[in-house]
C-alpha positions as CSV (number, residue, x, y, z in Angstrom):
1,M,-21.7,-6.0,4.7
2,R,-20.5,-8.2,2.1
3,L,-19.8,-6.1,-1.1
4,G,-18.5,-9.2,-3.2
5,Y,-14.7,-8.3,-3.0
6,A,-11.8,-10.1,-1.7
7,I,-9.7,-7.8,0.7
8,C,-6.2,-8.9,2.0
9,A,-3.8,-7.2,4.6
10,Y,-0.2,-7.9,4.8
11,P,1.5,-7.0,8.0
12,Q,4.9,-7.4,7.2
13,A,7.3,-5.7,4.6
14,L,8.4,-8.5,2.0
15,L,5.2,-10.3,1.2
16,P,3.3,-7.2,-0.2
17,R,6.0,-7.2,-2.8
18,M,5.5,-10.6,-3.7
19,V,1.9,-10.4,-4.1
20,A,1.8,-7.0,-6.0
21,S,3.6,-8.9,-8.8
22,T,0.1,-11.0,-9.2
23,L,-2.1,-8.1,-9.5
24,E,-4.3,-7.3,-12.4
25,P,-5.7,-3.9,-13.9
26,N,-8.9,-4.5,-11.9
27,D,-7.2,-4.6,-8.8
28,V,-6.4,-1.7,-6.2
29,V,-3.7,-1.4,-3.6
30,V,-4.1,0.9,-0.7
31,V,-0.8,1.6,0.9
32,L,-0.2,3.3,4.3
33,S,3.1,4.9,5.1
34,V,3.5,8.2,7.4
35,T,6.6,9.4,5.7
36,G,6.2,7.7,2.2
37,Y,9.7,6.9,2.2
38,T,9.7,3.4,3.3
39,P,11.4,1.5,0.5
40,E,9.5,-1.7,1.0
41,M,6.3,0.2,0.5
42,V,7.2,2.4,-2.6
43,E,8.7,-0.9,-4.2
44,S,5.4,-2.5,-3.5
45,A,3.3,0.4,-5.0
46,Q,5.7,0.5,-8.1
47,I,5.6,-3.3,-8.7
48,A,1.7,-3.1,-8.4
49,R,1.3,-0.2,-11.0
50,Q,3.9,-2.3,-13.3
51,Y,1.2,-5.0,-13.4
52,G,-1.6,-2.6,-14.0
53,A,-3.4,-2.1,-10.6
54,K,-4.4,1.2,-9.2
55,V,-2.5,2.5,-6.2
56,I,-3.9,4.7,-3.4
57,A,-1.5,5.8,-0.8
58,I,-2.4,7.4,2.5
59,T,0.7,9.2,3.1
60,A,3.0,12.4,3.3
61,M,2.4,14.7,-0.1
62,N,5.6,15.1,-2.3
63,S,7.2,11.8,-1.1
64,P,8.4,8.9,-3.3
65,L,5.2,7.0,-2.2
66,A,2.8,9.7,-3.2
67,D,4.9,10.3,-6.8
68,T,4.2,6.6,-7.6
69,S,0.5,6.5,-6.8
70,D,-2.7,7.2,-8.9
71,I,-4.4,8.8,-5.9
72,V,-3.0,10.2,-2.7
73,L,-5.0,10.8,0.5
74,P,-2.4,13.2,2.1
75,I,-1.5,13.0,5.9
76,T,1.1,14.9,8.1
77,S,2.5,13.5,11.2
78,R,5.4,14.0,13.3
79,E,7.6,10.8,13.7
80,T,8.3,10.0,17.3
81,D,10.5,7.8,19.3
82,F,7.6,6.5,21.9
83,I,7.8,2.7,21.3
84,Y,4.2,2.6,21.4
85,H,3.1,4.9,19.0
86,P,2.9,3.3,15.3
87,S,5.0,5.3,12.7
88,S,4.3,3.5,9.7
89,F,1.8,0.8,8.5
90,P,2.1,-2.1,6.1
91,L,0.6,-2.4,2.5
92,R,-3.0,-3.2,2.7
93,H,-4.3,-5.0,-0.7
94,A,-8.1,-4.5,-1.7
95,G,-8.3,-7.1,-4.7
96,G,-11.0,-6.3,-7.2
97,H,-12.1,-10.0,-7.5
98,R,-9.7,-12.0,-5.9
99,C,-7.2,-12.6,-3.0
100,V,-3.9,-14.3,-3.2
101,S,-2.8,-15.5,0.3
102,A,0.1,-17.6,1.4
């Protein structure tokens, strides 16, 4: 279904910080981090908020990422050393009216 919104996903850590600085008050950022302590994710959320975007975090409660976010969808998960089990996820950007891509 097409709703008329531009959606972008960034699978690595540095690009979301650059894109976050292009956001506007009509934009929404969804950040996924199991622990909420991943520095790149926290910094991306902080930058997005500085530019007026709303931040929704899917992360652990009482974490730096949760504290930075407008809305928190709490999750709990134990980290594991099993290499095929993902332990954190990159920033996902859902732009209100546009998508900036490299």
